[in-house]
N, C-alpha and C positions, 0 to 999 in steps of 0.2 A: 624446348619445352611449356608449352601453355596451357593455362587453366582455364577452365570454362567456369564460369560461374550459373548455375542452376536456378532458374526462378519456379516456384513453389511453395508448399507450407510450409517449409522447415524456422522461420521465422512466427511462425504460430503455434500457442501452446493448445492443446484440447482441452476444452472447457470441461468441467466434473458434470455429472448427469446430477444434478441436485435433487431429483426425486427421490433416488438413493440414501443422498444426505439430510435431504431435510425430509423424515417421513410427514404420513398423512396426520394431524393434529388434532385433536379434541373440540379446540378453540378453534378449528377452520382455517386459521391463520398462514398453512403450507405452503400453500400460491402465496401469499404476500412476501414472506422469506424466500420464498425460491426467488422470486421478482426482486427483491434484493441483496440476495447474492447474486443474481445476473451482472445487475448493474453496477456491482462492486466488484465482480470480475472484468468485467469489461473497462470500468475506470485505471483497474490496475495496470491489466495487460497491456492498455494506450500510452500508458504512462511509463514503462518498462521499453515497450517497444518505441518509443518518442527516443528516454533514453540512450538506447542500444543493448538494453541489460536483457532483453527475454528472451529467454530460452528454456528448452522444454527440461532441463534437467529440475529449473523450479518450479513446478507444476504444482506441487503438492504443499510446497512451503510459499504458494501465493494463494492454493486453498485452503492451504491453514489461516493464511492472514484474511479472506472472506468471511470464512466461519466466524473467527473473533467478531471482527465486524460484527455479522447478522447480531451473534451472541449479544453484543453490550449496547447493543439500539434497545434491543429486546428485553436486557434488564435494566437500562436508560429508563423504558417505556415504565414497567414497571414500579419501578422507582420514584417516579413521577406520580405516578398515581395512588401508591400506597404511603409514597414516603417513606425516608434514609433508618427512618425506627421505627416499629410496628410494636403492637403489645403480644406477647405470646399468651399460650391458652390459659398460664395460669395469672394473668394480668403484669407481669414485668415486662418493662420495656427493654426490648433489644433492635440490633442493629438488622433490617433485612437480609433476606439470603440473598435477594437480588441486589441488594448494595454491593454484597458480597461475589456475585458474579459481574458485576458489572468493572470492578476492581477488576478481578483477575482477566475477561476478554481482556483489557484496555491493556495488560499487563503480557498478554499473549502475540497481542496486537503490535503492540509496542518492541517486540524479539524479533515478531518478524518483520517487519519493517525496517528492520537494522540488518536481519539475513538479506533483507534484494536492496537493500538502499534507499526506501524511501522519504524514513524522514530527511527534514531538512541538512542537523548534521551531520549526516551521512550520504547526503545524496551527492557531494564532492568528490568523497571515493570511487564513486563507481562514473562517474560522467567523465567524459574524454578533455584533457588539457585545451584551455585555453591558449592561447596566442598574444602575449601582452603585445600593445602599441606600443611603440618608442615614442617617447615624451623628450619632444624638443626643447632643448635650452637655451642658454646666450652663452653657453661655451660652442655649441655646435655653428655658430654665426658669426664665433671671433676668427676662426681663418675658412677663406671664403677661397672656395677654387679656382686656378685662376686657368683661363683660357687659354690653350698654345694655336697658335697660328700660324 
């Protein structure tokens, strides 16, 4: 019995509809956010495909990772624009809610990267084992093979 390999889109994962996940915004940035999400989706799926770990079952995890990246970028932009510490309506200094969102998005992204083995610490866990090359030592040359004649 032999197995036939079927060529097809089985190794690809369908990209989410970013129009459904990132609705129209009042600030008109939805197009930019959708483009950012698409770029991150392509980057992450390409890396997973190269590592041989891309699977359809990981689609939702990849989606959560991409959305965490987009959330982080938006929050980071707002922190850079407003500062990490802002004045409340009462005049008291407080930590910006964008700073809190940035930290939360970072934590979410880190968790999803660990699940997908994308971060450098976990990358080796998902990768294929590399065969070590045998190193020649002085003891290897001590006994030389004898030609039989």
